[in-house]
C-alpha positions in Angstrom: 143.2 76.2 -40.6 144.4 72.5 -38.8 142.6 69.7 -39.4 142.1 69.1 -35.6 140.2 72.2 -35.8 137.5 70.8 -38.4 137.3 67.6 -36.5 136.6 69.4 -33.3 133.8 71.7 -35.5 132.4 68.5 -37.1 131.9 66.1 -33.5 130.4 69.4 -32.0 127.9 69.9 -34.6 126.9 66.0 -35.2 126.6 65.7 -31.3 124.5 68.7 -31.3 122.2 67.7 -33.8 121.9 64.0 -33.1 119.3 64.2 -30.2 117.0 66.3 -32.6 117.3 63.8 -35.2 116.8 60.4 -32.7 113.5 62.2 -30.9 110.4 60.7 -30.6 108.0 63.5 -31.8 104.1 63.6 -31.4 102.6 63.0 -34.9 99.5 64.7 -34.1 98.7 68.2 -35.2 99.4 70.7 -32.8 96.5 72.0 -31.2 97.4 75.6 -31.2 100.6 76.8 -34.0 102.1 80.0 -34.5 103.6 79.8 -37.8 105.3 83.2 -37.3 107.9 81.6 -35.5 109.1 80.5 -38.6 110.8 84.0 -39.1 113.0 83.4 -36.4 114.2 80.2 -37.9 115.0 81.7 -40.8 116.9 84.5 -39.2 118.6 82.0 -36.8 119.6 80.5 -40.0 120.9 83.4 -41.5 123.2 83.8 -39.0 124.7 80.4 -38.9 125.4 80.7 -42.5 127.5 84.4 -41.5 129.7 82.4 -39.8 130.9 80.4 -42.4 131.7 83.6 -44.6 135.2 84.8 -43.5 138.5 82.9 -44.9 138.4 80.4 -42.1 140.6 77.9 -44.1 143.5 80.7 -44.2 143.9 80.9 -40.6 144.3 78.9 -37.3 142.4 79.8 -34.2 144.8 80.8 -31.3 144.5 78.9 -28.6 142.2 80.8 -26.1 139.7 80.8 -29.0 139.8 77.1 -29.6 139.4 76.5 -25.8 136.4 78.8 -25.9 135.2 76.8 -29.0 135.4 73.9 -27.2 133.7 74.6 -24.2 130.9 76.5 -26.0 130.4 73.3 -28.3 130.7 71.1 -25.3 127.8 73.2 -23.3 126.1 73.1 -26.6 125.9 69.3 -26.9 124.9 68.9 -23.1 121.9 71.1 -23.5 120.8 69.9 -26.5 120.6 66.3 -25.1 119.3 67.3 -21.9 117.0 69.4 -23.3 115.4 67.3 -25.8 115.3 64.7 -23.6 113.3 66.4 -20.8 110.7 67.8 -23.8 110.3 64.1 -24.6 107.4 64.1 -27.4 106.9 67.6 -27.0 109.3 68.9 -28.7 108.8 70.0 -32.3 110.2 72.5 -34.8 107.3 74.6 -35.3 106.3 76.8 -32.1 103.2 75.0 -31.1 101.1 73.1 -28.2 100.0 69.5 -28.4 96.5 68.9 -26.6 98.2 67.1 -24.0 101.0 69.4 -23.7 102.6 70.1 -20.2 104.8 72.8 -19.0 108.4 71.2 -18.6 110.3 73.1 -15.5 112.6 70.2 -14.6 116.2 69.7 -16.2 117.7 72.1 -18.0 114.5 74.0 -17.9 115.1 74.6 -14.4 117.6 77.1 -15.6 116.8 78.8 -18.4 113.1 78.4 -20.0 114.5 78.2 -23.4 117.5 75.5 -23.1 117.4 74.5 -26.9 118.1 78.1 -27.9 120.4 78.5 -25.6 122.2 75.3 -26.8 121.5 77.1 -30.3 123.5 79.9 -29.3 126.2 78.0 -27.7 127.0 76.0 -30.9 127.2 79.6 -32.7 129.3 80.7 -30.3 131.5 77.4 -30.2 131.8 77.7 -34.1 132.3 81.8 -34.4 135.1 81.7 -31.8 136.6 78.8 -34.1 136.4 80.3 -37.5 135.0 83.5 -37.6 136.3 87.1 -38.2 135.0 89.5 -35.6 132.9 91.5 -37.6 131.1 88.5 -38.9 131.2 87.4 -35.5 129.3 90.2 -33.8 126.9 90.6 -37.1 125.8 86.4 -36.8 125.6 86.9 -33.3 123.2 89.8 -33.5 121.2 88.3 -36.4 120.8 85.2 -34.3 119.7 86.9 -31.2 116.9 88.9 -33.3 115.5 85.3 -34.6 115.8 83.7 -31.3 113.9 86.7 -29.6 111.1 86.1 -32.2 110.7 82.6 -31.2 111.0 83.1 -27.2 108.1 85.9 -27.2 106.2 83.6 -29.7 106.5 80.6 -27.9 106.2 82.3 -24.1 103.0 83.7 -25.5 101.7 80.5 -26.4 102.6 78.9 -22.9 101.1 81.7 -21.1 97.8 81.2 -23.1 97.8 77.6 -21.8 99.4 77.6 -18.4 98.3 81.4 -17.2 99.8 82.1 -14.0 101.7 79.1 -13.5 103.6 80.0 -16.8 103.9 83.4 -15.7 105.6 82.6 -12.3 108.0 80.4 -14.0 108.8 83.1 -16.5 109.7 85.6 -13.8 111.9 83.4 -11.5 113.5 81.8 -15.0 115.6 83.4 -17.5 115.0 83.2 -21.1 117.8 81.8 -22.9 120.8 83.2 -21.1 121.6 81.8 -17.7 121.5 85.0 -15.2 120.2 87.6 -17.9 116.6 88.5 -17.1 
């Protein structure tokens, strides 16, 4: 694989993770927490690991795969930065709500309820198109979606318990993590 492809992947991953490392988090323990969502995180991590299991260093990506990779990595970066900015101190790794939690519906949250998961899916697609054989890419995508569905369902349940009808209306009008897919 050519050096420029590795450089694109490295820059994409670093630019994607940066806002999470720089985010100021609420130091208080969450008022509500559902640790079952960690199973979703585990599946998402397995999905990312599957991407790197092929012999990617022996082949160069075709031009169309390279272009899709750059597009999806770019989208992942935009979404990770705008999503963490919109959430502010409410962002956390675990599925939980702070005592003063607010329902965020601005920015990227106008288009999808879980734009961080959308950014993670874009990162997975951007990496997969660049380096992963089709069978592993499809398997990885399936595992990622399973893990994300676990997280989305648990987080939506937490938000519904806190915000009730307001959240249900938002949930009905805005897709989960894939734009235009309800």
